[in-house]
N, C-alpha and C positions, 0 to 999 in steps of 0.2 A: 354554357351561356349562349353559345351560337344557336343552339336549337330553339331557344326562346325567341330570338330575333327572326329566324326563319318561320316560326309558327305565327308570329305577328304578321309577317309579310303575306303568308298564305291566307290568314284570316282577312286581311285587308283586300286581297284579290277576290276572295269569295264574296265579301260584302259589296265590292264594286260591281261584280257580275250580277248579284242578286238585285241591285238597284237599277242599273242601267240596261242590262241585257234584254229584259223583256220588252222594253220600249224599242230598242234597236230591232229586235226580232219581229215585232208587229209592223214596224215601218218597212222592213225588207220584204215581208210577205205581202203587204198591201201594195207596195210599189211593183213587186213582181207580178201580181195579179193585174194591175193596171197596164203594165208594159205588155203582158201577154195579150190582153184585150186589144191594145193598140196595134200589136203585131198582126192581128187578123185583118186589119184594114190596109196593110202594106202590100206592095207588089211581091211576087214570089221570090225575087232575088234578094230582097232585104228582110223578108219575113223570118227566115231561118236565124238571122243574126239577132233580131229582136226577141225571138222565142228563146234562143240560147241564153241571152242576158236575163230574161224573165225567169226562166227555170233556175238559173244560177242564183238569183236573188231569193227565190222561194226556198231552195235547198239551203242557202246560207242562213236564212231566218230560222229554219228548222234546226240546223246544227247549233246555232247560238242558243235556241230554246233548250235543246238537250244538254248543252254544257251548263247552262244556268241551273237546270234541274239537278244536275249532278255535282254542282259546285260545293255544296255542303258535305256530301259524301267524300269528294276528293280532298277537301280541307281536313276533315276529321281523320281520314286514313293517313294523310301525310303527317298530320300532327302526332298520331300514334307511332308512326315510324321514326319520328325525330326524338322520341323520349329516350333518355339515357338508360343504358342497360344495367 
């Protein structure tokens, strides 16, 4: 009985990621690009901080996108592992 509950939770997490994560990913990548562009107008002592924040946003957006793409695979694999023997 416990496996069914965990499978439902995993399924709900996958559904949430598939609905919300692409939007978050696009927002992060877009904001990262804008921040990187703005960083080019800053003086040298602050440019590095802005560039670091921009690259972090872009990488975060790509990671969210990759997790979203793998969410179904992760869910189906974990559901298979939770089946009674």
